[in-house]
Every structure is written in C-alpha cells, then in structure tokens.
VEXLUMPA-252231 format. One record per residue (C-alpha): residue number from 1; residue in one letter; chain; x, y, z. Coordinates in Angstrom, 3 decimals. Each point is the difference from the previous one (the first is absolute). Example, Ala and Ser with C-alpha at 12.3 -4.5 7.8 and 13.67 -1.06 7.14 Angstrom:
! VEXLUMPA-252231
(1,"A","A",(12.300,-4.500,7.800))
(2,"S","A",(1.370,3.440,-0.660))
This chain:
! VEXLUMPA-252231
(1,"M","A",(-9.019,34.713,-56.919))
(2,"P","A",(1.098,1.339,-3.614))
(3,"T","A",(-2.060,-1.422,-3.056))
(4,"I","A",(0.754,0.098,-3.538))
(5,"V","A",(-2.442,2.866,-0.634))
(6,"S","A",(1.542,2.142,2.444))
(7,"V","A",(3.436,-0.698,-1.255))
(8,"L","A",(-1.070,1.165,-3.553))
(9,"R","A",(-1.920,2.946,1.169))
(10,"R","A",(2.997,1.342,2.005))
(11,"N","A",(1.921,0.001,-3.506))
(12,"G","A",(-2.324,2.522,-1.826))
(13,"E","A",(-3.632,0.599,-0.376))
(14,"S","A",(-0.005,-1.377,-3.567))
(15,"G","A",(1.007,-3.191,1.276))
(16,"L","A",(3.043,-0.117,-2.148))
(17,"I","A",(3.479,-1.331,1.648))
(18,"S","A",(3.026,1.891,-0.806))
(19,"A","A",(3.070,-2.200,-0.738))
(20,"G","A",(2.068,1.633,2.914))
(21,"S","A",(-2.810,-1.506,2.502))
(22,"T","A",(-0.184,-3.547,-1.385))
(23,"A","A",(2.536,-1.255,2.424))
(24,"T","A",(-1.421,1.750,2.933))
(25,"M","A",(-3.502,-1.248,-0.978))
(26,"Y","A",(1.079,-3.720,-0.282))
(27,"R","A",(1.734,0.194,3.276))
(28,"M","A",(-3.153,1.221,1.617))
(29,"L","A",(-2.139,-2.643,-1.802))
(30,"S","A",(2.280,-2.578,1.468))
(31,"R","A",(-0.094,1.328,3.341))
(32,"A","A",(-3.906,0.253,-0.105))
(33,"A","A",(-0.165,-3.644,-1.236))
(34,"V","A",(2.334,-1.383,2.784))
(35,"I","A",(-2.009,1.902,2.500))
(36,"Q","A",(-3.181,-1.158,-1.341))
(37,"L","A",(1.085,-3.478,-0.078))
(38,"A","A",(1.192,0.299,3.569))
(39,"F","A",(-3.200,1.141,1.217))
(40,"C","A",(-1.821,-2.877,-1.543))
(41,"I","A",(2.337,-2.521,1.357))
(42,"F","A",(-0.610,1.638,3.744))
(43,"L","A",(-3.905,-0.076,-0.804))
(44,"G","A",(0.436,-3.752,-0.629))
(45,"I","A",(2.174,-0.752,2.771))
(46,"R","A",(-2.273,1.839,2.440))
(47,"A","A",(-2.994,-2.024,-1.433))
(48,"A","A",(1.865,-3.232,0.491))
(49,"L","A",(1.063,1.004,3.569))
(50,"G","A",(-3.512,0.792,0.816))
(51,"Y","A",(-1.316,-3.444,-1.058))
(52,"A","A",(3.196,-1.629,1.860))
(53,"Q","A",(-0.956,2.156,3.151))
(54,"A","A",(-3.800,-0.882,-0.344))
(55,"D","A",(1.017,-3.921,-0.317))
(56,"G","A",(2.494,0.426,2.952))
(57,"I","A",(-2.375,1.415,2.341))
(58,"A","A",(-2.648,-2.684,-0.884))
(59,"E","A",(2.698,-2.697,0.587))
(60,"L","A",(1.222,1.652,3.504))
(61,"R","A",(-3.611,0.220,0.975))
(62,"T","A",(-0.490,-3.652,-0.770))
(63,"G","A",(3.303,-1.056,1.648))
(64,"F","A",(-1.381,1.686,3.207))
(65,"K","A",(-3.306,-1.826,-0.256))
(66,"D","A",(1.609,-3.417,-0.652))
(67,"P","A",(3.784,0.271,0.773))
(68,"P","A",(2.402,-2.904,-1.123))
(69,"A","A",(0.917,-2.488,2.748))
(70,"D","A",(3.419,1.282,0.589))
(71,"S","A",(-1.322,3.512,0.485))
(72,"R","A",(-2.571,-0.690,2.757))
(73,"I","A",(0.199,0.816,3.453))
(74,"M","A",(1.467,-2.297,2.506))
(75,"M","A",(-1.069,-0.979,3.513))
(76,"R","A",(1.966,-0.184,3.046))
(77,"W","A",(-1.388,-2.970,1.643))
(78,"W","A",(0.701,-0.187,3.778))
(79,"W","A",(-0.591,-3.460,1.488))
(80,"F","A",(-0.530,0.742,3.624))
(81,"G","A",(1.393,-2.830,2.412))
(82,"P","A",(0.200,-1.318,-2.649))
(83,"A","A",(-3.342,-1.599,0.759))
(84,"V","A",(-1.629,-0.972,-3.358))
(85,"D","A",(-2.209,-2.715,-1.568))
(86,"N","A",(-0.299,-0.721,-3.664))
(87,"A","A",(-3.720,0.797,-0.423))
(88,"E","A",(0.539,3.627,1.063))
(89,"L","A",(3.127,0.323,-1.923))
(90,"E","A",(-1.537,-1.164,-3.072))
(91,"R","A",(-3.062,2.538,0.554))
(92,"E","A",(2.284,2.777,0.503))
(93,"L","A",(2.076,-0.777,-3.259))
(94,"Q","A",(-3.290,-0.310,-1.777))
(95,"A","A",(-1.154,3.569,1.245))
(96,"M","A",(3.218,1.518,-0.804))
(97,"K","A",(-0.218,-1.365,-3.557))
(98,"Q","A",(-3.283,1.401,-0.566))
(99,"A","A",(0.955,3.333,1.480))
(100,"G","A",(2.525,0.223,-2.979))
(101,"I","A",(2.871,-0.441,2.214))
(102,"G","A",(3.075,-1.466,-1.920))
(103,"G","A",(1.818,-2.024,2.939))
(104,"V","A",(1.058,-0.363,3.494))
(105,"E","A",(3.174,0.196,2.056))
(106,"V","A",(-0.485,-2.215,3.165))
(107,"Q","A",(1.527,1.429,3.391))
(108,"P","A",(-0.715,-2.132,2.922))
(109,"V","A",(0.152,2.156,3.153))
(110,"Y","A",(-0.962,-0.063,3.754))
(111,"P","A",(-3.151,-1.830,1.359))
(112,"L","A",(-3.072,1.652,0.988))
(113,"A","A",(-1.205,-2.698,2.385))
(114,"L","A",(1.407,-2.903,1.948))
(115,"D","A",(-0.721,-3.823,-0.933))
(116,"N","A",(-3.395,-1.080,1.206))
(117,"P","A",(-0.629,-3.771,-0.100))
(118,"T","A",(-3.560,0.628,0.868))
(119,"T","A",(-0.760,2.028,-3.224))
(120,"G","A",(2.665,-1.632,-1.978))
(121,"F","A",(2.019,3.198,-0.512))
(122,"H","A",(3.524,-0.598,-0.668))
(123,"N","A",(3.260,1.953,-1.109))
(124,"F","A",(2.175,-1.851,-2.207))
(125,"P","A",(3.528,0.296,1.002))
(126,"Y","A",(2.074,1.840,-2.744))
(127,"L","A",(1.744,-2.383,-2.427))
(128,"S","A",(-1.964,-3.040,1.476))
(129,"D","A",(-1.299,-2.725,-2.070))
(130,"Q","A",(-3.646,1.443,0.371))
(131,"F","A",(1.026,3.555,-0.888))
(132,"L","A",(1.885,-1.375,-3.191))
(133,"E","A",(-2.996,-2.170,-0.904))
(134,"A","A",(-2.267,3.251,0.180))
(135,"L","A",(2.634,1.976,-2.211))
(136,"R","A",(0.071,-2.819,-2.494))
(137,"F","A",(-3.969,-0.070,-0.158))
(138,"T","A",(-0.235,3.637,-0.482))
(139,"A","A",(2.820,0.359,-2.504))
(140,"D","A",(-1.763,-2.782,-2.296))
(141,"K","A",(-3.491,1.797,0.284))
(142,"A","A",(1.730,3.313,-0.880))
(143,"R","A",(1.646,-1.548,-2.995))
(144,"E","A",(-3.464,-1.391,-0.949))
(145,"L","A",(-1.542,3.645,0.084))
(146,"G","A",(2.783,1.431,-1.872))
(147,"L","A",(1.464,2.076,3.073))
(148,"R","A",(3.452,0.891,0.550))
(149,"F","A",(1.227,-1.597,3.168))
(150,"D","A",(2.834,1.546,2.049))
(151,"I","A",(1.448,-1.054,3.496))
(152,"T","A",(1.834,2.180,2.642))
(153,"L","A",(3.438,-1.701,0.779))
(154,"G","A",(-0.721,-0.311,3.609))
(155,"S","A",(-2.709,0.944,2.660))
(156,"G","A",(-0.345,3.614,1.500))
(157,"W","A",(2.870,2.264,-0.533))
(158,"P","A",(2.732,0.507,-0.892))
(159,"F","A",(1.592,-3.574,-0.687))
(160,"G","A",(1.121,-2.127,3.127))
(161,"G","A",(-1.678,-2.716,2.140))
(162,"P","A",(1.060,-2.976,2.146))
(163,"H","A",(2.669,-1.211,-2.201))
(164,"I","A",(2.045,3.051,0.395))
(165,"P","A",(2.548,-0.567,2.759))
(166,"I","A",(1.312,3.314,1.993))
(167,"T","A",(3.294,-0.399,-2.023))
(168,"Q","A",(-2.170,0.755,-3.142))
(169,"A","A",(-2.239,2.638,1.517))
(170,"A","A",(-0.171,3.623,-1.363))
(171,"G","A",(3.521,1.642,0.980))
(172,"Q","A",(0.646,3.097,1.677))
(173,"L","A",(3.413,1.573,0.987))
(174,"R","A",(-0.084,0.761,3.791))
(175,"M","A",(2.618,2.845,1.292))
(176,"V","A",(0.806,0.041,3.731))
(177,"S","A",(2.082,2.945,1.381))
(178,"A","A",(1.712,-0.213,3.399))
(179,"S","A",(2.358,2.155,1.877))
(180,"I","A",(3.588,-1.278,0.980))
(181,"P","A",(0.968,1.628,3.387))
(182,"A","A",(3.479,1.372,0.349))
(183,"G","A",(2.349,-2.722,1.220))
(184,"A","A",(-2.268,-2.931,-0.853))
(185,"N","A",(1.722,-3.028,-1.317))
(186,"S","A",(-3.145,-1.939,-1.285))
(187,"L","A",(-3.544,0.520,-1.015))
(188,"A","A",(-3.039,-2.204,0.006))
(189,"V","A",(-0.994,-1.129,-3.349))
(190,"P","A",(-3.807,0.650,-0.767))
(191,"D","A",(-2.300,-2.849,0.264))
(192,"I","A",(-0.319,-2.147,-3.248))
(193,"S","A",(-3.473,-1.457,-0.567))
(194,"A","A",(-1.013,-2.930,-2.166))
(195,"G","A",(0.512,0.798,-3.794))
(196,"E","A",(2.587,2.836,0.735))
(197,"K","A",(3.645,0.147,-0.797))
(198,"L","A",(2.630,2.682,1.248))
(199,"L","A",(1.348,1.740,-3.065))
(200,"G","A",(2.433,2.507,1.335))
(201,"A","A",(0.960,2.532,2.744))
(202,"F","A",(1.640,3.334,-0.295))
(203,"V","A",(1.383,2.382,2.542))
(204,"A","A",(-0.288,3.759,-0.573))
(205,"K","A",(2.235,2.539,1.996))
(206,"P","A",(-2.161,3.079,0.970))
(207,"S","A",(3.294,1.944,0.413))
(208,"Q","A",(0.589,-0.698,-3.658))
(209,"P","A",(-2.929,0.351,-2.007))
(210,"A","A",(1.515,0.051,-3.338))
(211,"S","A",(1.789,-3.055,0.424))
(212,"L","A",(-1.159,-3.374,-1.459))
(213,"P","A",(-1.633,-2.539,2.616))
(214,"E","A",(2.008,-2.932,0.865))
(215,"M","A",(-1.291,-3.380,-0.881))
(216,"L","A",(0.410,-2.456,3.095))
(217,"N","A",(1.195,-3.655,-0.413))
(218,"F","A",(-2.562,-2.412,1.031))
(219,"S","A",(2.819,-2.650,0.993))
(220,"A","A",(0.051,2.105,3.006))
(221,"I","A",(-3.340,-0.862,1.221))
(222,"Q","A",(-0.187,-2.743,2.773))
(223,"N","A",(-2.711,-0.768,2.335))
(224,"G","A",(-2.174,2.638,-1.320))
(225,"R","A",(2.407,2.719,0.372))
(226,"L","A",(2.110,1.864,-2.364))
(227,"T","A",(3.595,0.758,1.302))
(228,"L","A",(1.200,3.162,-0.952))
(229,"R","A",(3.854,0.707,-1.035))
(230,"V","A",(0.767,3.135,1.838))
(231,"P","A",(-2.136,1.451,2.572))
(232,"G","A",(-0.285,3.707,-0.454))
(233,"N","A",(-2.377,3.003,-0.253))
(234,"P","A",(-3.663,-0.361,-0.210))
(235,"Q","A",(-1.058,-1.306,-3.346))
(236,"T","A",(-3.146,-1.012,-1.880))
(237,"I","A",(-0.380,-3.410,-1.543))
(238,"M","A",(-2.474,-1.046,-2.377))
(239,"W","A",(-1.151,-3.367,-0.762))
(240,"F","A",(-1.622,-1.190,-3.336))
(241,"I","A",(-2.117,-3.330,0.226))
(242,"A","A",(-1.895,-1.703,-2.726))
(243,"S","A",(-3.368,-0.450,1.438))
(244,"R","A",(-3.373,-0.915,-0.947))
(245,"S","A",(-3.096,2.371,-0.212))
(246,"G","A",(-2.239,-2.683,1.701))
(247,"M","A",(-2.818,0.886,-2.393))
(248,"M","A",(-2.852,-2.761,-0.298))
(249,"V","A",(-2.089,-0.768,-2.912))
(250,"K","A",(-3.148,2.410,0.137))
(251,"R","A",(-3.534,-1.612,-0.206))
(252,"P","A",(1.184,-3.567,-0.683))
(253,"A","A",(-2.388,-2.920,-0.647))
(254,"I","A",(0.018,-2.670,2.675))
(255,"G","A",(3.377,-1.739,-0.233))
(256,"A","A",(1.646,2.637,-1.793))
(257,"E","A",(1.321,2.063,2.976))
(258,"G","A",(3.860,0.606,0.364))
(259,"F","A",(2.895,2.333,-0.846))
(260,"V","A",(0.046,2.337,-3.063))
(261,"L","A",(2.873,-1.243,-1.987))
(262,"D","A",(3.035,1.968,-0.986))
(263,"H","A",(-0.914,1.185,-3.472))
(264,"F","A",(3.632,0.784,-0.698))
(265,"D","A",(1.087,-3.632,0.991))
(266,"R","A",(0.029,-2.495,-3.062))
(267,"A","A",(-0.023,-3.041,2.483))
(268,"A","A",(-3.087,1.396,1.841))
(269,"I","A",(-1.735,0.687,-3.251))
(270,"E","A",(1.024,-3.589,-1.428))
(271,"N","A",(-1.313,-1.395,3.220))
(272,"H","A",(-3.314,1.890,-0.749))
(273,"L","A",(-0.410,-0.958,-3.470))
(274,"H","A",(0.247,-3.485,0.948))
(275,"A","A",(-1.838,-0.417,3.204))
(276,"V","A",(-2.992,2.017,-1.249))
(277,"G","A",(0.396,0.332,-3.760))
(278,"D","A",(0.700,-3.694,-0.807))
(279,"R","A",(-3.072,-1.051,2.393))
(280,"L","A",(-2.294,2.607,-1.664))
(281,"L","A",(0.933,-1.264,-3.498))
(282,"S","A",(-0.702,-3.419,0.699))
(283,"A","A",(-3.725,0.702,0.139))
(284,"F","A",(-0.058,1.246,-3.627))
(285,"A","A",(1.657,-3.194,-1.481))
(286,"D","A",(0.187,0.675,-4.002))
(287,"H","A",(-1.857,3.409,0.375))
(288,"P","A",(2.159,2.468,1.866))
(289,"P","A",(-1.564,3.301,1.187))
(290,"Y","A",(0.275,2.967,-2.638))
(291,"A","A",(2.210,1.920,2.615))
(292,"V","A",(1.328,-0.062,3.607))
(293,"F","A",(-0.469,3.226,1.943))
(294,"S","A",(1.439,1.891,2.950))
(295,"D","A",(-2.730,1.569,2.013))
(296,"S","A",(2.301,2.688,1.696))
(297,"L","A",(3.774,0.617,0.694))
(298,"E","A",(-0.472,1.774,3.492))
(299,"V","A",(3.552,-0.965,1.093))
(300,"Y","A",(0.436,2.897,2.183))
(301,"G","A",(3.193,0.366,1.864))
(302,"S","A",(1.949,-2.572,-2.092))
(303,"D","A",(3.331,1.410,-1.038))
(304,"W","A",(2.443,-2.612,0.238))
(305,"T","A",(0.854,-3.406,-1.175))
(306,"S","A",(3.011,-2.390,0.982))
(307,"D","A",(1.067,-0.359,-3.818))
C-alpha cells in the first residue's frame, strides 16, 4: 500500500516535489487514503461479524438445549383400540413433557386385543361418548402442561368409515370390452353393481382403424340388452362404467370400519366433515385442537368421480 513517504521518495532523492508532479502526488495520496479507509472499515466489519457470529453460535446452542415450545418435536400418539384410561393418558403426557416433546397428534387405530369383562379391558368405539370423554380429558391435560394438541380427522387411513355409502365411496372408471359377432342385432349389457353407473358405449370397426368410434344410444337398451341399428361385420364395443374401487379404511379403530370416501366428491367430503369432524370437535368445547391431520392419502386406483 502506498504511503506518504514512499510517494515523496519516488519524486527525487532530496524529497523536493516538482511542480509537474504535484497533481500526480495528490491523486496518489487520495487513492492511498481511500484504500486505507476501506481497509479500516473492513477490519471493523470483520471484528463486528466475529462477535455476532460468536453470539449467534451461542444462541443456536442454547436454542437446541432449550428450544421454544413451537419448535419442539411432536409425538404421533396412536391410541390402539382405542382402549385408554385417564390415569395412563396423564402419565404418558407427563413423560412426554419431561422428555422435551412439544405436543401430540392423536390417531385412534386398530385394537390390539378383544374386550375382556374379566380383566375390565375395553375398547371404546370410535366417536362414542366414552371415546370423546377420553379425548376431552387428554386435551385439557395437554393444555395444562403447555403441550400442543392435534387430532387426526378420522381413524385409520385414508378418510372414510361406516358413514360413507357406496355412492360416495372412492371412484374408479371401469372399462369392459366385448366383441360383436357378424350379423348380431343385440348385445348383453355388462352387469352393473351397486354404486355403479353406465356412462357410455362406443363401437370401433377393426376394418376401419382410423375412423372415430361410434357412440351408441342407451335408449336402445331394453331388458339388459342393447339393440344394434344395423347388423354387420364383426365389431368391438367398449363400455365405460363409473365404478367404485371398493377400498376399505385401513387399520381403523373399533366402529370406524367402512368404505374410503371419494376424495374428489364434494358431497362425500362434506359428509365426512360433519359425521366425523363435528363429532370430534364437540369434545373440545371452547378450546379446539391446534390442527387437524390426515394420516395418509393411499387412495390407490381412485381415478374417477361422478361430478
């Protein structure tokens, strides 16, 4: 870095400055001053950042040792059966609090054992008064301990249960292909099961693969058979049927067994929200849970809805 002494020496051994070099010297002095000032500022900033970094690391270390309530881990709390009692529920909440856990998410699931009157073992049916009372007791205790409390909006997975009729069960498009023999004037309609609806039928002509399939008129269906307009060469008919996957709720609690709902159907969702959601929330009175939760969305094969 240039200094005042080095600038003088470069202009003569005597240290005298010629008139022609005065402007150059001023420029060099100004540049040197700016560089020195910038260097000082850099050193100051680096020192400040060093202190801030040290403080930040200390704060981070403290935060890990004693994190705020909203940053603590949550516990997924499976209630098997559900077969629970208040004394055990309170003991487990206390244990989780002491372990530094910040809250729980209650998920009632399948029973591990059958009811036994001899030992007093009993599974509370899902959404029964006994179950809701246990839920209310647990939520109150969690709030006393400063624990967050979440609840799954159903039992098992995915959403569904005994309140879902077949007409609101998970949807699936079913396709049935059949051959029309040469000269045939009618064809049997595929069997339509509960919850299904015939959507359409199309005839394709193998002799004309580039032509568009012809959509058939369902008004020609009588007594389970479709009347064909003009018997002709062999053809292929494709039936499209709004069907149901038949998927049942997995791992449900006692009393929560039933069809998985059609997650694309607003009416099915509304039914579930009222039948399950309203009933669950009644256990919390004026202190609703922090959040409701979906345990899993394994709606395999669900690729159709009527709307």
